[in-house]
N, C-alpha and C positions, 0 to 999 in steps of 0.2 A: 627065434628071438621075437620079443614082443615089440609092437610099433612104438611104444613109449621109450624103449631103449634106443631105437633107431633115431629118434628125435634128438638124442643126446650123444650122437656119434663122436662129437668133438671131445667128449669127456672120457672116451675109451682110452685105455692105457697101452694096449699092445697092437702091433700091426695085424696080428691074426684076428683080433676082435673087430677091427675096422673092416678088414677084407670080408669077414663073415657077414657083417651088417650090410655092407655094400652088395654082396651076393644076394642077400634077401631082398634088396631094393631093385634087383634085376640086372646088376652089373656082373654078368656071368661069363663074359669073354675074357680070357687071359691074354692080354696084349703083350706079355713078356715072351710068349712063344714066337719064335722066328718062323718065317714062311717055310723054311726047310724042316721044321719040327711038326708042322701041321699036316694032317692027312690030305687035305685039299690043296696044300702047298701055297696058302695065301693068308697073309696077315694084312687086312685092309688098312689098318692104322699105318703100317710101314709103307704100304703102296700108295695110299691116298690120304695123307694127313690133313689136307685142306678140307676134307669132308667130315672132320671131327672137331669136338670142342672139349675143353676141360670143364667139368661140372663142379668139382670140388677137389681139394688136395689136403692131405694130412701128413704132417712132418713128424718124424720120430727121431729123437736124439738119444744116443748111447750115453749111459751115465758116466763112463770113464774112457771109452774108446770111440774116437771119431769114426772109425770104420763101421760102427754100429748104426750110424745115421742112415735113415731111409725116408723116402717120400712116396706116398700112395696117391695116385691120380685116379679119380673116377671120371671116365671119359665116355662120351656118347657121340653117335653120329649126329650130324646137323639135323637130319630129318627125324631123329629120335628112335630109329628102329634097332640100332645096335648099341649095347652098353657093355662096358668092360672096365677092367682094372689094369693099371700099369704100375709096377713097383720098381723103383730105381734107388740107387744109392744117392746120397746127398753130398754136394760139394765135390771134393776131389775123387770120391768113389763113384760118382755118376758115370754112366756109360756114355761115351761121346755120341754114338748114333742116336740114343734116346734124347740127349740134350738138343740135338738138331730138330727132332720131331716135336718136342715140348716147346721149343722156341717158336715153331710154326703155329702150334695150337694156341699159344699165348697171344699171338698177333691177331688171331681170328676174332 
C-alpha cells in the first residue's frame, strides 16, 4: 500500500483494509490472541494494560445486522516499542474482558 493511501485510512471501507494499512504502519502484533494461544505464552496487553495506549480506533457498522459491528484499535506501548491491533465487537457483541482492558487504556 502506498503512503498516500495510509493518510486516508479513515476513508477505507472494510475492516481488512484498515488492518492491512495498520500492519504497514508497524502495528504487527495481534492482541486478540490470548496468552494460551501464543508460543511464548504471553500477551503483554492482557498482562500489563497500563503500559499501553490507544493510538487510533476505527468503527465499522453492519448494514443490516448489529452483530456485524466491530471496532479496530491501533495500540502501542507507552515507550513505542510494541505496536499492534485489537479487533472487538461493538456494543453488546463486545467481549467483556476486552472491555475492561479498553477502559483502562482510555483512562491512560
